[in-house]
C-alpha positions, 0 to 999 in steps of 0.5 A, spaced: 904 895 463 903 894 471 905 898 476 907 895 482 907 899 489 911 896 495 908 898 502 914 900 506 910 896 512 911 890 508 918 891 507 919 892 514 916 886 517 921 882 512 927 885 516 929 880 521 932 885 525 926 890 525 922 884 527 926 883 533 926 890 535 918 890 535 918 883 538 923 886 544 919 892 544 912 888 546 916 884 551 919 889 555 913 894 555 909 888 557 913 888 564 914 895 564 907 897 564 905 892 570 909 897 574 903 902 576 898 896 577 903 892 581 905 898 586 897 900 586 896 892 588 901 892 594 899 899 596 894 896 600 898 891 604 904 896 605 900 902 607 902 906 602 901 914 601 900 917 595 906 920 595 910 914 596 906 911 590 908 917 586 916 916 589 916 909 587 913 910 580 917 916 579 924 913 581 922 907 576 920 912 571 927 916 572 931 910 572 928 908 565 929 915 563 936 918 565 940 911 563 937 912 556 942 917 553 948 912 556 945 906 553 944 910 546 951 912 546 954 905 548 949 902 542 953 907 537 959 904 540 958 896 540 952 895 537 945 892 539 948 884 539 948 884 547 944 890 549 938 888 546 937 881 548 940 882 555 935 888 556 929 884 555 931 878 560 933 883 565 926 887 564 922 880 565 927 877 571 927 883 575 919 885 575 918 878 577 923 879 583 920 885 585 913 882 585 916 876 589 919 881 594 913 885 595 908 879 596 913 875 601 916 880 605 911 886 605 917 891 605 916 897 601 924 899 602 926 892 599 921 892 594 923 899 592 930 896 590 928 891 586 923 895 582 928 901 581 933 896 578 928 893 573 927 900 570 935 899 567 931 894 562 927 900 559 933 904 559 937 899 555 932 897 550 929 903 547 934 907 544 937 901 540 930 899 538 928 906 536 934 907 532 933 901 528 926 902 527 927 909 524 932 907 520 929 901 516 926 905 511 928 913 512 923 916 507 917 913 512 921 914 518 914 916 522 911 910 519 916 905 521 917 908 528 910 908 529 909 901 528 915 900 533 911 904 538 905 900 536 908 893 538 910 897 545 904 900 546 900 893 545 905 890 550 903 896 555 896 895 554 897 887 555 901 888 561 896 892 566 891 887 564 895 880 565 898 883 571 891 885 574 888 878 572 894 874 575 895 878 581 888 877 583 887 870 581 894 867 582 899 871 586 906 873 584 907 866 581 903 868 575 908 873 574 914 868 574 910 864 569 909 870 564 916 871 564 918 864 562 913 864 557 917 870 554 923 865 553 922 864 545 922 871 543 928 872 547 931 866 543 929 869 537 932 876 539 938 873 540 939 870 534 936 876 529 941 881 533 947 877 533 951 881 527 948 888 529 954 892 530 956 899 531 952 904 527 955 909 523 954 917 524 948 919 520 949 926 517 943 931 517 941 934 510 937 940 508 931 939 504 935 940 497 939 934 499 946 937 501 949 935 507 948 940 513 954 943 517 954 943 524 951 950 525 946 949 520 944 942 523 943 944 530 936 949 531 936 951 538 930 955 538 926 949 535 929 944 540 928 949 546 920 949 544 920 942 543 923 940 549 917 945 553 912 941 549 915 934 550 915 936 558 908 938 558 906 932 554 909 928 559 905 931 565 899 930 561 900 924 559 905 919 562 904 922 569 897 922 569 896 915 566 901 912 572 895 914 577 889 911 573 889 905 577 890 908 583 884 913 581 879 907 580 882 903 586 879 909 590 872 908 586 872 901 589 875 897 582 879 891 583 886 890 580 883 886 574 878 892 573 883 897 573 888 893 570 883 892 564 882 900 563 889 902 563 890 896 558 885 899 554 888 906 554 895 903 552 892 899 546 888 905 543 894 909 544 898 904 540 893 904 534 892 911 534 900 912 533 900 908 527 895 912 524 898 919 526 905 917 524 902 915 517 898 922 516 904 926 519 908 923 513 903 925 508 900 932 511 906 934 516 907 933 523 905 940 526 898 939 525 897 932 527 901 934 534 896 940 535 890 936 533 891 930 537 893 933 543 887 938 543 882 932 542 886 928 547 886 933 553 878 933 553 876 927 556 881 928 562 876 933 565 870 927 566 874 921 567 876 922 574 868 923 575 866 917 572 866 910 575 861 907 570 863 903 564 863 910 561 870 910 563 872 905 558 871 910 552 873 916 555 880 912 557 881 910 550 879 917 547 884 920 552 889 914 550 888 914 542 889 922 542 893 923 547 898 918 545 898 919 538 904 924 537 909 920 541 912 917 535 912 924 531 915 928 536 921 922 537 922 923 529 922 931 530 927 930 535 931 925 531 931 930 525 933 936 530 939 932 533 944 931 528 949 925 529 948 918 532 941 915 531 941 911 538 944 917 542 939 922 539 934 917 541 936 915 548 937 923 549 929 924 546 926 918 550 930 919 556 928 926 557 920 924 555 920 919 560 925 923 565 919 929 565 914 923 566 918 921 572 918 928 575 910 929 573 909 922 577 912 924 583 909 931 583 902 929 581 902 924 587 905 929 592 899 934 590 894 929 590 895 928 597 894 936 598 888 937 593 886 930 591 887 926 585 881 928 582 883 935 582 890 934 580 888 930 574 883 935 571 888 940 571 892 936 567 887 937 562 889 944 562 896 942 561 894 938 555 891 944 551 896 948 553 901 943 549 897 943 543 897 950 542 904 950 543 905 945 538 903 950 532 909 954 533 914 948 531 917 948 525 914 946 519 916 938 518 913 936 512 918 933 508 919 930 501 919 923 500 925 920 496 925 913 493 930 909 497 934 902 495 930 897 500 935 894 505 937 887 505 934 883 511 938 882 516 
């Protein structure tokens, strides 16, 4: 008698809707991650200060954050049919316009307008994409969400590399060509999401399988602690990575070089996220968040002091361990915020990126006073504090129950 084991990840890739959201995530984040390289590259001709760089990136991240709950609510109401493909097209189009405006006008206020508008694509795509990723196979929610974020972070890793190379060698026209190359993915997303309608409310359940009441479902103490952890992690991770290009530009690196190291950071983060998600499904989420945040904080002490090739492994260790907990924290938040999945995803991601936006602005302003090296090293202390706070999260290891496989969309 043969026992056949179906791998959840293989089932996921046979689902056209899931495939559409992970490809869309890849495309959106390719253009989203260009932001720090684009601002850094044009900071020289536009004579930008550290505070102005922080302002541009902060507004960019803030818009991408605060719009996510609204787009999550809208997705629950009308579905992903139009929100998915339009957000991908918006992201590619407005990032291209931002680069063209910067190159041909050299005007920071005008650039800031188009650059800020770009972030609406981030806010629109992520809630519906995260919702579909987390509900494809619920018993492997952390794994499915981690794979979704892997594709996004692969895009995040390629965006700085491609934009750095293109800006150094071709200029703004290279970003325009890259946007055109994303058209086949956009067509597939439009086809795959054509029947994606409103999502039903998903009731929360207790460990005994019974539905929770509203009072049981909302655990305010755990939500408050999780909010603190997410906020501090956003400072140590999202706020810091926005200044990696500027830090290495100050060391004399060219755009292609600081784009490459930023890309290596994001790629390591994506790979580790899948591994961490799988381990969290098996061993529990709390110990994985603690261990990865603790180890990931250490390289930040040495990275600002390293201008040689050793900066690459340090950045990748920081990215791998510092970014590993992202999908896990999102899944924890979805469990603690009962109700509509897209709205819960939008609130969670909006808060994470909103705190990242505030952190980026604050780091930029503080760097003008105390220097970028010292401020980034201080982020290592924030990361260690975050790791130990994670030990107080509620135990979240869940028993897995067999579920019927979803029919591919």
